[in-house]
N, C-alpha and C positions, 0 to 999 in steps of 0.2 A: 890502704890509701891514706896519704898524709893529710891531716885536717888543716885547714887555713887558720892562721892565728888572728888575722885581722879581718874586719868587715863581716863579722858573723852577726847577722841581724836577729833580733827577736821579732815575733809577728807584730807586736804593738808598734815597735820602732819602724818596721817596714810599712805598715798601714799609715802611720803618721807622716812618713816622708812621701809616700804616694799622694796622700791628701794635699800636702803642701805643693807638690809638683803639679798636680792637676789645677789647684786653685791659682797658682802662680802663672801657669802657661796659658790656660784657656780664658780665664777671667769671666766676664759676664757674657751670657748668650741669650738670644731670643729663640723660643721654641713653640711651635704650633702642634698640638696633639690632642688626643682624646683622653678624658679622665676615666680611671677604673680604680677599684679597691679603695675608694675614698673612706677615710676614718678620721673622726674628730673626737678624741678622748677628752676627759674633764679638764686636762691641762690647757686646753684652748689651742694647741698646735693642730695643724692639719697634716696628714700623711696620705699620700696617693701615688698611683702609678700613672705615668704618662705614656701613651702608646700610639703607634700607627699600625698599618697593616702588616709590618714586618718586624718590628722591634718595640722594646719598652724600656723605661728607666724609672727606678724608684725616686720619689721626690718628697720633699718636706717643706712646709710653709709654717714658720713659727708665728705665734700669736702677735708679736709686735709688728709683723708685716701683714698678716691676713685681715687685721682690722680695717685696712684701707680698701679691701675688696668690696664692691658694692652689690654682689650677688652671692647666692649660696651655691657652691659647686656641687655637681651631681654626677654620678657615674653615667658615662656615655656622652657627656658634654664636651664640645670642642672649645678649647681655650688657647689664648696666646699668653705665654709666660716669659718673664725674664728672670734669670737666676745665675748662680755660680755653681760650677761643677766641684763636688767635693767627695769625700770618702767617709762613710760611717764606719769608723775604725773598729768597734767591738765585733762587727760582723764581716768587715772587709768588703762591703758593697759600695760601689760608687754610686752617687746620687746627685740630684739637682736640688740646691737650696733656693727656693723660689722667693723673689723679692717683690714681684708684682704679677697680677693676673688680670686678664681681660677676656671677655668672650671673643671667640675667634671671628675675625673680620672687623670688630669694633676697635678702632684706633690702630689697625694694622698699617695703614698707609702712613699715619703719623709716626709710628715707631720706625718704619723703613726710612722715612725722611730724616729723622734724627740720627739714625745709625749711619746712613750715607753722609750726612753733614759732618759728623765726627770723623769718619774715615777720610774724607777728602781734606778736611782741615789738618789732620795728622800728616797727610801727604804733601801739604804745603800749597794746595791749589788756591787757598784764600789769602795767602800771605800778601801784605801791602807792598813789599819791595819787588813783587813780580807784576804789579799793575802797570799798564802801559799808559802814558799820558795821552790825552786826546790831542789831535792836531790843532795848532793855534789858528789855522785858517781852513775851514771846511767848505769845499765847493761841491762835493758830490757825497750823498749818503745812501748807503745800502740798507734796505729795510727787509728783514727776514720775518715774514708774517704771511697770513692768509690774504690773498688779493681781494677777497670778498667780505672780509670781516669789518667790524666797526672800528678796529684799532687803525687800520690804514687810512680810513676816512679822517679820523681825528688827526693823525700825523700829517697828512697832506694839507688839511685845513690850517693847522698851526704854522706849517712851514710857508704856506702861501701868504699868511698874514704877516709873519715876522721877516722872512727873507725869501722873496720870490725867485732870486737868482740861484738859489741852491738846487742842484739837480737831484732827482730821486730815481734810484734803480731798485725795482722790487724783485726780491728773490722768493718766488711764491713757494709756499710749503703748507702742509697741514699743521695745525696748532693744537689738535686734540685727537686722541685715539691711541690705539696700541702701538702703531709704528710711526707716530708723529715725531718722536725724538730722532729717529733715523732720517726722516725727511728733513728736519731742521739741520741735522749734521751735514747732510749732502748740500743744503743751500749755503751753509757757512763755508764749506770746502770749496764750492763752486766760486764764491766770491773771492776767496783767497787765490784760486788759480787764475782768475781773470785780472785781479789787481786793478779794478776800475773805480773803486770808491775809496774815500778817506777814512770812513768809519762805518761800522755795522750797528744797526739798531735792531736787536732781537725783541719782538714784541707780540702781545696779544691782549685782548680785553680781560675783564675779570671773570671769575668762575669759582667753582668749588675746588677742593684739594684734588678730587679725582679729574676735574676738567683741566687743571694746570699740571697734572702729574708728569706729562712728557717733558716739562722743564725741570724736573727733578731726576733726570737720567744721568747716570755716571758717564756714559759715553758722550752725552752732550756737554757735560762739565769738562771733559778732557779735550773735546773739540774746541770749546771756547777758550780754554787755557792755552792750547797750541796754536790758535789763530794768529796769523801775522798782522792782521788788521785789528785795531782796537774795537772792542765790543762793548756796547752799552745795553744792558738788560732792562726792558720796560715791560714787565709782565704783570698783568692783573691790576688790582687797585692798591692803594697805598698800604693797606694792612696785609697784603699778600706778599710772602717771601718765598722764593724758590731757590733751588741750588744754583741756577743760572745767575741769579742776582749776586750771590757770594763769590762766584768765580769770575764774573765779568769784570772789566776794568772800571766800570761805573754802573751804579744802579739808579734807574728813574722810577719814581713811585707809580707812574701811569704812562701809557703811550704818548699822551699829549705832553706830559712833562719831559719825556725823552726827546720829543721834537724840539721843545723849547731849549733844552740843554745843548742841543747840537746846532742851534740857529742863533745868530747874534742880533742884538738890538741895542737901543739906547741904554738899556740897563745891563749892559754886558758885565760891568764890574760887580754889580749885585749878583748877577748870575754866577760869576766866577767864584764869588764869596760863598754862595750857596753850594757850588760844587765842592769847595773845600770843606764845608760843613758836613755835607753828605759823606765825603771821603773820611773825615774825622769819625762820623758816626759809624761808618762801615769798619774803620780801623778798630774802634771800640768794640763792635760786635765780634770781630775776629779775635780781639784780645780776650773777650769773655769766653769765646769757644775754647781758646787755648787753655785758659784758666780752668774751665769746666773739665776739659780732658785731663789736665794735671790733677785736679781735685778727685776725679774719677779713679785715676791711677793710684793716688795716695790712699783713697778710701779702700781700694782693693787690697793694697798692701796692709792697711790697718785691719781689714777683715781677716786676713790670713793670720795675723798675730793676735787678734782680739781674744781674750779669755772667754768672751760671750759665746764664741763658736764652740769652745770646749764644753761650756755649760749646756749649750743646745744639744751637743752629742749626748751628754748624760740625761738630759730631759727626754730626748728621743728614746734612749735605752729604757728609761723609766716608763715611758708611754707604751713601748712595746711590751714590757713585762706586765704592765697593768692590763693591756688588752689580752695577753696570753693567759693571765690569771683569771680575767673575767670569763674567757672562753672555757678555761678548764673547770672553773666553779659551776658554770652553767651546764657543762657536760656531766660533772659529778652529781649535780642536783638532779639532772634528768635521769641518770643511772640509778640514783638512790630512790627516786620516785617510782620508777618501774619495779625496783626490787621490793619497795613497800607495798605496792599494789599486788605483786605476786604473793608476798607473805600474807597480806590481808585475805587474799582469795583462798590460800591454803588454810589459814586460821578458821575462816568461815566454814570451809569444808569439814574440818575437824571438830567444830563446835558441837557440844551436846544438843543445844537447841536445834542446830541444823540437822544433826543426825535424828533427833526426835521427830522433826518435821518430815524428814525423809521416811522414817519408819511408819509415822502416821499415814503418810501418803501411800506407802506400800501396803499397810494394813487395810486402808480404805479400798485399795484396788483389789487385794485378796478377798476382803469381805464381799465386795460386789461380785467377784468371780465365784465365790462360794454360794452366795444367794442364787446366782444364775444357775450353778451346777445343781443345787438342791432342787430348785424349781423344775429343772429339766429332768432330774432323777424321779421326782414325784410324778411328773407327767408320764415318764416311761413306765413306772410301776403301775399307775392307774390304768394305762393301756394294757399292760400285761394282765392285770386283774380282770379287766373287761373281756379280754380275749379268753382267759381261763373260764370266766363265768359263762361265756357263750358256749365253750366247748363242754363244760360240766352240764349246762342245761340241756345240751344235745343228747347226753346219755342218762340223764336223771330219770329215775322211775316216775317221778311227779309228772314229767313230760308225757310219759306213757299213760299215766292215769288221766291226764287232761284230754286224751284222745278217746276216753270211754272204756279203757281197760281197767282191770282190778288185780290185786295181788292177795293171794290166799296163803295163810301160814297155819301150821299146826299149832298145838298147845305149846310146843317147845320153840316156836318162832321160826321154824324152818319153812322156807318158801316151797309151796307145793307146785310140782311141775307135772305130776303124773297122778291120775285118779287112783291108781293102785297104791299110792302111798298112804291112804286113809282107809279106815274100816268103819262100819256102821257103829254109831255111838260116839265117834271122835268129835271133839269140839274144834272147829276151825274158825279163824278170824280173817275176814275179807276187808282189805283196805281199799276204799274208794277215793275218788278225787276230793270228796268232802266227806269226811267221817269214816267209821268202821262198822262192820256188821259181823256179829258172832252167830255162828250157825252150828247145828248138830247134824252129823251125817246120818242119814236114814238108810 
């Protein structure tokens, strides 16, 4: 096979180019996952695995970033992280370099809001040159809001006070809840189909970020952007900002202010000037969004080329080697400890003092057994002697004498059994139970 002359990669070069490709194409991502295998070596960096029920990814958060985390991560904890996809070149593993970390649920809506705002700004939905001017003469206003909320009451009150001739058509909709954004979209589309109003006022009263969340819908943003009727967004209080505020042709800080913007009075010129000021402020906000997006892009490019990233790779390698060394040392110490314990046990078993203790113990045992055996042997012998004594006593001549008999012997000590064994004049000795008698045969 003919070997190619060009484009022969080394492993290091391949991993380096894959890292640049991943960092360049994917950029920053938000990820919600569970922490496992969390490690915090002496360097101050954090290494962890982020997982869900089906997959996992290695991650690292370096000490310059993790100092801003307000809690201590733990295995099993659900978190929301923002980071850049990269490759740890020495091992060829792709990983997530974490820049920020929050407990899951804390700040999630705010992060989704910022992400959607950046996305729609990049698509041009907030551009000032797409804003439609409000009609110079407004005779009929369409209000997209809840027919029973406080916002419609404030709007009708302002319009009645400033210009009672203006007609109001209410397009009723839910302004809070999971499907409220779809309801608002339907109301705006209905107004565009009927073409019966000069301008639309999308409105509701104040509330929390969760309460106003239906006005941060991407679908609602496109519906407002594509509306053929100019749209004024008057959602919440003055400090509240929603996606509908940015995409609408004009933003009013409150429902009452929206009604004032759409109704003429003696201070119409001042109102017009105020509109221009608001448009200028809105244009400045859009400019800041574009600059922030551009700065984020430049920051991402700088991150790709920053030598600090290479240093972080080396630091991560050092931390992994340190962790492996620590684990190896602990394993070796444990093994040596077990070996030392075994040798100590063997040494104790071979020690003269130990053997002497064992011999003394054995001697004491044998001595006890010997004493018991001797005692038993003495008892057995005593019993045998007693038995023999009884038997001997049963056949003893003394026993016969004790019953009144006597034993006669001639001068030679022969026991006489027959009277014919002696003759007259012989001397015989008769033994009684007590004493002896010498007699002469007559």
